[in-house]
C-alpha positions as CSV (number, residue, x, y, z in Angstrom):
1,M,-113.3,-143.0,-253.2
2,S,-111.2,-143.6,-250.3
3,T,-112.3,-142.3,-246.9
4,A,-108.6,-141.8,-245.8
5,T,-107.7,-138.3,-244.6
6,T,-104.4,-138.5,-246.6
7,T,-104.9,-137.0,-250.0
8,V,-103.2,-137.3,-253.4
9,R,-101.9,-133.8,-252.8
10,D,-100.4,-134.8,-249.4
11,V,-98.6,-137.8,-251.0
12,A,-97.4,-135.7,-254.0
13,R,-95.9,-133.1,-251.7
14,A,-94.1,-135.7,-249.7
15,V,-92.7,-137.2,-252.9
16,E,-91.5,-133.7,-253.9
17,R,-89.6,-133.4,-250.6
18,V,-87.6,-136.4,-251.7
19,A,-87.5,-135.6,-255.4
20,P,-87.9,-131.9,-256.0
21,P,-89.5,-131.2,-259.4
22,S,-87.1,-128.3,-260.0
23,L,-84.3,-130.9,-260.3
24,A,-85.9,-132.5,-263.3
25,E,-84.4,-132.2,-266.7
26,S,-86.2,-129.7,-269.1
27,W,-87.2,-132.5,-271.5
28,D,-88.8,-134.6,-268.8
29,N,-92.3,-134.9,-267.5
30,C,-92.4,-135.3,-263.7
31,G,-95.3,-134.7,-261.3
32,L,-98.9,-135.8,-261.0
33,Q,-100.0,-137.2,-264.3
34,V,-103.4,-138.6,-263.6
35,G,-105.7,-138.0,-260.6
36,D,-107.6,-135.6,-258.4
37,P,-105.3,-133.8,-255.9
38,D,-108.1,-133.7,-253.4
39,A,-108.9,-137.4,-253.6
40,G,-108.2,-139.7,-250.6
41,V,-105.4,-142.2,-250.6
42,S,-105.4,-145.4,-248.7
43,R,-102.3,-147.2,-250.1
44,A,-99.4,-146.2,-252.4
45,L,-97.4,-148.6,-254.6
46,V,-93.9,-147.7,-255.9
47,A,-92.8,-149.2,-259.3
48,L,-90.3,-148.5,-261.9
49,T,-92.3,-148.5,-265.2
50,P,-96.1,-148.0,-265.9
51,L,-97.1,-151.5,-267.0
52,E,-100.4,-153.4,-267.1
53,E,-99.0,-155.8,-264.5
54,V,-98.4,-153.0,-262.1
55,F,-102.0,-151.7,-262.4
56,E,-103.3,-155.3,-261.8
57,E,-101.0,-155.6,-258.8
58,A,-102.4,-152.2,-257.5
59,E,-106.0,-153.5,-257.8
60,Q,-105.0,-156.7,-255.8
61,R,-103.3,-154.7,-253.1
62,G,-105.9,-151.9,-252.9
63,A,-103.4,-149.2,-253.9
64,D,-104.9,-146.0,-255.2
65,F,-101.7,-144.0,-255.6
66,L,-99.0,-145.3,-258.1
67,L,-95.6,-143.7,-257.9
68,F,-93.5,-144.5,-261.0
69,H,-90.0,-143.7,-261.8
70,H,-90.7,-143.7,-265.5
71,P,-93.5,-141.3,-266.7
72,L,-96.8,-142.7,-268.0
73,I,-97.2,-139.5,-270.0
74,F,-93.8,-138.6,-271.4
75,G,-93.7,-136.8,-274.8
76,G,-96.3,-134.6,-276.4
77,L,-99.7,-136.3,-275.8
78,H,-102.1,-135.2,-278.6
79,S,-104.8,-137.9,-278.1
80,V,-105.7,-140.7,-275.8
81,D,-106.1,-143.9,-277.8
82,T,-107.5,-146.3,-275.1
83,G,-106.7,-149.2,-277.3
84,R,-103.0,-148.8,-277.1
85,Y,-100.2,-147.7,-274.7
86,P,-100.2,-145.4,-272.8
87,G,-103.8,-144.4,-273.5
88,G,-105.2,-147.7,-272.2
89,L,-103.5,-147.2,-268.8
90,I,-104.5,-143.6,-268.6
91,S,-108.1,-144.6,-269.1
92,R,-107.7,-147.4,-266.6
93,A,-106.3,-145.1,-264.0
94,I,-109.1,-142.5,-264.4
95,K,-111.9,-145.2,-264.3
96,S,-110.5,-146.9,-261.2
97,G,-109.7,-143.6,-259.4
98,V,-106.0,-144.3,-259.2
99,A,-103.6,-141.4,-259.1
100,V,-100.4,-141.7,-261.1
101,Y,-97.3,-139.7,-260.2
102,A,-93.8,-139.8,-262.0
103,A,-90.5,-139.0,-260.2
104,H,-88.1,-139.5,-263.0
105,T,-85.1,-137.2,-263.4
106,S,-86.2,-135.3,-260.3
107,Y,-85.3,-138.5,-258.4
108,D,-82.2,-139.1,-260.5
109,S,-80.8,-135.8,-259.3
110,A,-82.0,-135.9,-255.8
111,P,-79.5,-135.9,-252.9
112,D,-80.3,-139.5,-252.0
113,G,-81.6,-140.5,-255.5
114,V,-81.2,-143.3,-258.0
115,S,-77.4,-143.2,-258.3
116,V,-76.8,-143.1,-254.6
117,A,-78.9,-146.2,-254.1
118,L,-76.9,-148.0,-257.0
119,A,-73.6,-146.9,-255.5
120,R,-74.6,-148.3,-252.0
121,T,-75.8,-151.5,-253.6
122,L,-72.5,-152.0,-255.2
123,G,-70.7,-151.3,-251.9
124,L,-69.0,-148.1,-253.0
125,E,-67.6,-146.0,-250.2
126,G,-68.0,-142.3,-249.8
127,P,-67.9,-139.5,-250.1
128,L,-70.1,-140.2,-253.2
129,D,-69.2,-137.2,-255.4
130,V,-71.8,-136.0,-258.0
131,I,-70.8,-136.5,-261.6
132,S,-73.0,-133.9,-263.2
133,A,-74.4,-131.3,-260.9
134,R,-78.0,-130.0,-261.0
135,G,-80.1,-127.5,-259.2
136,G,-79.8,-123.9,-258.3
137,L,-78.6,-122.1,-255.2
138,R,-80.2,-119.0,-253.4
139,K,-78.9,-116.5,-250.9
140,L,-81.6,-115.9,-248.3
141,V,-81.4,-112.8,-246.0
142,V,-83.9,-112.5,-243.1
143,F,-84.1,-109.4,-240.9
144,V,-84.7,-110.5,-237.3
145,P,-85.1,-108.8,-234.0
146,E,-82.3,-109.9,-231.6
147,E,-84.6,-111.8,-229.2
148,A,-85.9,-114.1,-232.1
149,L,-82.5,-114.8,-233.7
150,G,-82.2,-118.3,-232.2
151,S,-85.7,-119.5,-233.2
152,V,-85.4,-118.1,-236.7
153,S,-82.0,-119.6,-237.2
154,E,-83.2,-123.0,-236.1
155,A,-86.2,-122.8,-238.4
156,L,-83.9,-122.1,-241.4
157,D,-81.8,-125.1,-240.4
158,R,-84.9,-127.3,-240.3
159,G,-85.8,-126.0,-243.8
160,G,-82.5,-127.2,-245.2
161,A,-80.7,-123.8,-245.3
162,G,-77.1,-123.2,-244.3
163,V,-75.4,-126.2,-245.9
164,I,-71.9,-125.7,-247.3
165,G,-69.9,-128.9,-248.0
166,D,-69.7,-130.9,-244.8
167,Y,-70.8,-127.8,-242.7
168,T,-74.3,-127.0,-241.6
169,R,-76.0,-124.0,-239.9
170,C,-73.8,-121.7,-241.9
171,T,-74.9,-118.0,-241.5
172,F,-73.5,-114.6,-241.4
173,R,-75.0,-112.0,-238.9
174,T,-74.8,-108.3,-239.0
175,P,-76.4,-105.9,-236.5
176,G,-78.3,-102.9,-237.7
177,T,-81.4,-100.8,-237.3
178,G,-84.7,-101.5,-239.1
179,T,-87.4,-99.0,-239.5
180,F,-91.1,-99.4,-240.2
181,L,-94.3,-97.4,-239.9
182,P,-97.2,-99.6,-238.8
183,G,-100.5,-98.9,-240.7
184,E,-103.9,-98.5,-239.2
185,A,-104.9,-102.2,-239.8
186,S,-101.6,-103.6,-238.6
187,E,-100.8,-105.5,-235.4
188,P,-97.2,-104.5,-234.8
189,Y,-94.9,-106.7,-232.7
190,S,-93.3,-103.6,-231.4
191,G,-94.1,-99.9,-231.8
192,E,-97.4,-98.2,-232.3
193,R,-99.7,-97.6,-235.3
194,G,-98.9,-94.4,-237.1
195,R,-95.5,-93.9,-235.4
196,L,-92.1,-94.6,-237.1
197,Q,-90.4,-97.4,-235.2
198,H,-86.6,-97.9,-235.0
199,E,-85.9,-101.5,-234.2
200,S,-82.5,-103.2,-233.4
201,E,-82.4,-106.1,-235.8
202,I,-79.9,-108.7,-237.2
203,R,-79.4,-109.2,-240.9
204,L,-79.2,-113.0,-240.9
205,E,-77.7,-114.4,-244.1
206,T,-77.5,-117.9,-245.3
207,V,-77.6,-120.1,-248.5
208,V,-80.3,-122.5,-249.5
209,A,-81.0,-124.9,-252.4
210,A,-83.6,-123.4,-254.7
211,H,-85.9,-126.3,-254.2
212,D,-85.7,-125.9,-250.4
213,A,-86.3,-122.1,-250.4
214,P,-90.1,-122.2,-250.2
215,R,-90.0,-124.5,-247.2
216,A,-87.2,-122.6,-245.5
217,L,-89.1,-119.4,-245.8
218,K,-92.4,-121.0,-244.6
219,L,-90.6,-122.2,-241.4
220,A,-88.9,-119.0,-240.9
221,R,-92.1,-117.0,-241.1
222,K,-93.7,-119.3,-238.4
223,A,-90.7,-118.6,-236.1
224,H,-90.5,-114.9,-236.9
225,P,-92.4,-112.6,-234.4
226,Y,-93.2,-109.9,-237.0
227,E,-96.6,-109.7,-238.6
228,E,-94.7,-109.1,-241.9
229,M,-91.2,-110.7,-242.2
230,A,-88.7,-108.8,-244.2
231,Y,-86.4,-110.9,-246.3
232,D,-84.4,-111.0,-249.5
233,L,-84.1,-114.1,-251.8
234,Y,-81.9,-114.0,-254.9
235,P,-79.9,-116.4,-257.0
236,V,-76.1,-116.9,-256.6
237,D,-73.5,-119.0,-258.4
238,G,-73.2,-122.5,-257.3
239,R,-75.0,-125.8,-257.0
240,P,-76.8,-127.3,-253.9
241,E,-74.9,-130.0,-252.1
242,G,-75.4,-133.5,-253.3
243,C,-77.8,-132.7,-256.2
244,G,-77.0,-134.0,-259.7
245,L,-76.8,-137.1,-261.9
246,G,-74.4,-140.0,-261.2
247,R,-72.1,-140.6,-258.3
248,V,-68.5,-141.8,-258.0
249,G,-67.0,-143.6,-255.0
250,E,-64.3,-146.0,-254.0
251,L,-64.3,-149.8,-253.9
252,P,-63.4,-151.4,-250.5
253,E,-60.7,-153.3,-252.4
254,P,-59.4,-153.1,-255.9
255,L,-60.9,-155.3,-258.5
256,S,-60.2,-156.2,-262.1
257,P,-62.8,-155.1,-264.8
258,R,-64.2,-158.7,-264.9
259,E,-64.3,-159.0,-261.2
260,L,-66.2,-155.7,-261.0
261,T,-68.6,-157.0,-263.7
262,E,-69.3,-160.1,-261.6
263,R,-69.9,-157.9,-258.5
264,V,-72.4,-155.8,-260.4
265,S,-74.2,-158.9,-261.7
266,A,-74.3,-160.5,-258.2
267,S,-75.4,-157.2,-256.5
268,L,-78.2,-156.4,-258.9
269,G,-79.4,-159.9,-259.6
270,F,-79.1,-159.3,-263.4
271,E,-76.3,-160.2,-265.8
272,A,-74.1,-157.2,-266.5
273,R,-71.9,-156.9,-269.5
274,L,-68.3,-155.6,-269.7
275,V,-68.5,-153.6,-272.9
276,A,-65.2,-151.7,-272.7
277,D,-61.9,-152.9,-271.3
278,P,-59.0,-150.5,-272.1
279,G,-56.6,-152.7,-270.2
280,V,-57.2,-151.2,-266.7
281,R,-55.6,-153.8,-264.4
282,E,-56.9,-152.4,-261.1
283,I,-60.1,-150.5,-260.5
284,R,-60.5,-148.5,-257.4
285,R,-62.6,-145.6,-258.2
286,V,-66.1,-146.4,-259.8
287,A,-68.7,-144.0,-261.3
288,V,-72.3,-145.1,-261.5
289,L,-75.4,-143.6,-263.1
290,G,-78.8,-145.4,-262.8
291,G,-80.7,-145.6,-266.1
292,S,-79.2,-144.4,-269.4
293,G,-75.9,-142.8,-268.9
294,G,-73.9,-143.0,-272.1
295,S,-74.0,-139.3,-272.7
296,F,-72.0,-138.6,-269.5
297,L,-68.8,-140.4,-270.5
298,G,-66.7,-137.2,-270.6
299,E,-67.8,-136.1,-267.2
300,V,-67.2,-139.5,-265.8
301,A,-63.7,-139.5,-267.2
302,A,-63.1,-136.1,-265.7
303,S,-64.2,-137.4,-262.3
304,G,-61.1,-139.6,-262.1
305,A,-63.0,-142.8,-262.3
306,D,-61.4,-146.0,-263.5
307,A,-64.7,-147.7,-264.4
308,Y,-68.3,-146.7,-265.2
309,V,-71.5,-148.7,-264.4
310,T,-74.6,-147.6,-266.1
311,G,-77.3,-148.8,-268.6
312,D,-78.0,-148.5,-272.3
313,L,-74.3,-148.3,-273.5
314,S,-74.2,-148.5,-277.3
315,Y,-71.4,-149.7,-279.5
316,H,-70.2,-146.2,-279.9
317,H,-70.4,-145.5,-276.2
318,A,-68.1,-148.5,-275.7
319,L,-65.6,-147.1,-278.2
320,D,-65.6,-143.7,-276.5
321,A,-65.2,-145.3,-273.0
322,E,-62.2,-147.3,-274.3
323,H,-60.6,-144.2,-275.8
324,L,-61.1,-142.4,-272.5
325,G,-59.4,-145.2,-270.6
326,L,-62.6,-146.2,-268.8
327,A,-63.7,-149.8,-268.2
328,A,-67.4,-149.6,-269.0
329,I,-70.1,-152.0,-267.7
330,D,-73.7,-152.1,-269.0
331,A,-75.8,-153.1,-266.0
332,G,-79.1,-152.6,-267.9
333,H,-81.4,-149.7,-267.7
334,G,-84.0,-151.1,-265.3
335,P,-81.6,-153.2,-263.2
336,S,-79.5,-150.1,-262.4
337,E,-82.6,-148.3,-261.2
338,F,-84.3,-151.0,-259.2
339,P,-82.2,-150.5,-256.0
340,A,-83.7,-147.0,-255.7
341,L,-87.3,-148.1,-255.3
342,A,-87.1,-149.5,-251.8
343,P,-85.4,-146.4,-250.3
344,L,-88.0,-144.2,-252.0
345,A,-90.8,-146.2,-250.6
346,E,-89.3,-146.2,-247.1
347,R,-88.8,-142.5,-247.0
348,L,-92.3,-141.8,-248.3
349,G,-93.7,-144.2,-245.8
350,E,-92.1,-142.1,-243.0
351,M,-93.8,-139.0,-244.3
352,V,-97.4,-140.0,-245.0
353,D,-100.0,-141.8,-242.9
354,V,-100.7,-144.6,-245.5
355,P,-98.9,-147.8,-246.3
356,V,-96.2,-147.5,-249.0
357,E,-95.1,-150.7,-250.8
358,V,-92.7,-151.7,-253.6
359,S,-94.2,-153.4,-256.6
360,R,-93.3,-157.0,-257.3
361,V,-93.0,-156.3,-261.0
362,R,-89.3,-156.2,-262.0
363,R,-89.2,-154.3,-265.2
């Protein structure tokens, strides 16, 4: 076992800051799949797919935390047959003390997730609008004494609260009077035990993504002077900014469908296929979705895109795209997701005290 002070739990929590599990699709299986949360971690390796080659590479590099995009344990697992996939790799991970974590659709829908990396790799310019929004929104109300308003407001901002479009630190503040009766075991910030206290307070309201709410509350509590912070947290209509599947942006210069296909191939280092060409002469607005995106053709068309770059486009997907007037390019499932691994490793490396590297395995 590693003697590092960084634990599997520490790394997993850092991953979940980047790819919140609440953004995962209901059919998916994201999170820690193999490993002891309290075990030490000395090195992390980021890869696309759980394969024998990746486990061999991890042994060579001394990595004991494997962060995969595709889950090792995906559907219902009723038995672990160590003589076949994935049971053999599950057994190998357990025997070697390697933790396995999957950030699949949680990373797909993250604000800087898979499709954002693909869009940037293809040179698309922003704003990179979400194609299919995900995630929930919460209204957070904190009752704060006037002298602590600044510190609590700043804490909420650090926790990701108060974002509306291109605006940050969005709050509404209403003065009022709070009352409380400190109990015998209390340590009141103001007032006395056993006497009803009337305190001038501010009702501080803001919005926060559902996945950011626990962290925003934790930071607000640290900044709040009261022994017990009074707050309300409830769901509201809307989606958090930048969360969802796919992105759509603008090309720096217009391209024909075949020119765009050549750009995709050159940018990703894999041969892409133009599978639908409805006669669009000039492409300016391009939608992308890393992985398998055929089921989102309707939403892509509604986004105003001229072309769509994704993976796993079938014959019928191509027919649908042509009918919708979309040029459709199949970039491959894996190739369209590879650009997202390096940014994930870089961000994770900034958050944990162990080296984080990208696997050399390209599938």
